[in-house]
C-alpha positions in Angstrom: 14.9 15.4 28.4 18.1 16.6 28.8 20.7 19.0 27.0 24.5 19.4 26.6 27.1 20.8 24.6 29.7 18.5 23.7 33.1 19.4 21.8 33.1 18.4 18.1 36.2 19.1 16.4 39.9 21.1 16.7 41.6 21.8 13.3 45.7 22.7 13.3 46.5 25.7 11.4 47.9 24.6 7.8 51.6 24.4 7.5 53.1 23.8 3.5 56.4 22.3 3.0 59.2 22.9 0.7 61.0 20.1 -1.0 64.5 20.9 -1.8 66.5 18.5 -4.2 70.1 17.4 -2.8 72.7 15.9 -4.4 74.1 14.0 -1.8 71.4 11.3 0.8 69.7 13.7 3.2 70.8 13.3 7.2 67.6 12.4 8.9 66.5 15.7 11.1 64.0 16.3 13.8 61.4 18.1 12.5 61.6 22.4 13.9 58.3 22.4 14.6 55.8 20.6 17.4 51.9 21.7 17.5 50.2 21.8 19.9 48.5 19.5 22.2 45.3 19.7 23.7 45.1 18.3 27.4 41.9 19.1 28.7 39.0 20.9 27.3 35.9 22.0 29.7 31.9 21.2 28.2 30.4 23.9 27.5 26.3 23.6 29.3 23.4 24.7 27.7 21.4 27.8 29.9 18.2 27.5 30.6 16.9 30.0 28.2 18.5 28.2 25.7 17.3 24.4 27.0 13.7 25.6 27.3 13.7 26.9 23.5 14.9 23.3 22.4 18.3 25.8 20.5 20.3 23.1 18.7 23.5 23.7 16.7 27.2 24.9 16.7 29.2 27.7 18.1 32.0 27.6 15.9 35.3 30.1 17.5 38.7 31.8 16.9 40.8 31.0 20.3 44.8 31.8 20.6 46.9 29.7 22.5 49.9 31.8 23.4 53.3 31.1 24.0 53.2 31.3 27.9 50.5 28.3 28.0 47.4 30.4 28.5 44.6 31.1 25.9 44.3 34.8 24.4 42.1 36.1 22.3 38.5 34.3 21.6 36.7 35.4 19.4 33.2 33.4 17.2 33.0 33.1 14.1 29.3 31.5 14.3 26.9 32.3 17.2 23.7 30.9 18.7 21.4 33.0 21.1 20.2 32.2 24.6 23.6 32.6 25.9 25.1 29.7 24.1 28.0 31.2 22.7 29.0 33.2 25.7 28.9 29.5 27.0 31.2 28.5 24.9 33.5 31.2 24.8 33.9 30.4 29.0 34.9 26.8 28.3 37.4 27.7 25.5 39.1 29.8 28.0 39.6 26.9 30.2 41.5 25.1 27.5 44.9 23.7 29.1 47.8 23.1 27.0 50.9 22.6 25.8 52.4 25.3 23.6 53.5 25.0 19.7 57.1 25.0 19.2 59.8 25.7 16.4 63.2 24.8 17.1 62.1 24.7 20.2 60.5 27.6 21.0 57.2 28.1 22.1 55.2 30.2 20.1 51.3 31.1 19.3 49.3 29.8 17.4 45.4 30.2 16.7 42.7 27.5 16.1 39.5 26.9 15.2 36.9 25.3 18.0 33.5 23.8 17.4 31.1 23.2 20.1 27.8 21.4 19.2 25.1 21.6 21.4 23.0 18.2 21.0 19.4 17.5 22.4 19.6 14.2 24.2 18.0 11.6 26.3 19.9 9.1 29.2 20.0 5.7 28.3 17.5 4.5 30.9 14.9 6.7 30.3 11.0 5.4 29.7 10.6 7.3 27.0 13.7 5.2 25.2 12.2 1.9 24.0 15.4 0.6 22.3 18.4 1.1 24.8 21.2 1.7 22.5 23.3 -1.6 22.1 27.3 -1.7 21.8 28.1 -4.3 19.9 32.1 -3.5 20.1 34.2 -2.2 22.8 38.1 -2.1 23.2 39.8 -1.7 26.0 42.0 0.6 26.4 45.4 0.5 26.8 46.9 1.0 30.0 49.1 -0.3 32.6 47.3 -1.5 35.4 50.7 -0.2 37.7 49.6 2.9 37.0 46.3 3.3 37.9 44.4 4.1 41.9 42.0 1.8 41.2 41.0 -1.2 38.7 38.2 0.5 37.5 37.6 3.1 35.3 33.8 4.9 34.5 32.7 7.1 32.4 29.4 8.9 30.8 29.6 8.3 26.6 27.4 10.1 24.4 25.5 8.0 21.5 24.6 9.7 18.6 21.6 8.7 16.3 24.0 9.4 13.3 26.6 7.3 14.6 28.9 10.2 16.7 30.3 8.8 20.0 32.6 10.3 22.3 33.2 10.9 26.4 30.6 13.1 28.1 32.5 12.8 31.2 34.8 11.3 32.9 33.2 9.5 36.3 36.3 8.1 37.5 38.4 11.4 38.0 41.5 10.0 39.2 43.0 9.7 36.0 46.2 11.6 34.3 45.8 13.6 31.2 47.4 10.1 29.7 45.5 8.0 30.8 41.7 9.9 29.9 43.6 10.3 26.2 43.7 6.4 26.5 40.2 6.3 27.8 38.7 8.6 25.0 40.7 6.9 22.1 39.3 3.4 23.4 35.6 5.3 23.5 35.9 6.8 20.0 36.6 2.7 18.7 32.9 1.3 20.3 30.4 0.6 17.8 27.3 0.7 18.3 23.6 0.2 17.5 21.4 4.4 18.1 18.9 4.1 20.5 15.3 4.3 19.6 12.8 6.7 21.2 9.2 6.1 21.8 8.4 7.6 18.5 10.5 5.4 16.4 13.0 7.7 16.0 16.9 7.3 16.3 17.8 9.2 19.2 21.5 10.6 20.9 21.5 9.4 24.2 24.6 8.8 27.0 25.2 6.0 28.7 28.1 4.8 31.3 30.6 2.4 30.1 32.8 0.5 32.5 36.0 -0.8 32.1 37.7 -3.4 34.9 41.0 -4.0 34.7 43.0 -6.8 36.8 
């Protein structure tokens, strides 16, 4: 059995807009606010102690993304034992992003990030009696001329509850934009979950390959 930690979600800070009545038709304007964009977010691995004790759960972090493009303060809102909270903090400090801007000027912003630690098997594990069944698999919308090779492989997490996400990129020579396109395509995959020998649906990882010609 293997364990891993997967990023669940990023929540942006709420913003309110005030509408003003105008007597003349409004002139279309570009919004003065451009939200931050996460370019890359490292995984948070398990510790040996957490693995041995079968710890699962979520670490929720408050993360400040600074105007200079660096990660500032990282503070936990929720905790897990056996070093998992610190692993999540260390992973968050490696986030790459473009800053939030107001009227073209970069500003600090604080966001909430959750790291989910989840038990999983590899799909080929002998304890998995029914393999994950991929029902539909949209292809990433990537111009083949921009690829160094015509083959992209990713390790994908297939959740027992229907969740799906990129676990890791096996093909590493991709741009941030290409990775985003692959991630978008993976999240549109439909599937039937794998089944453990106990009869329970189980989280698994499986390699998904895309061919471009």
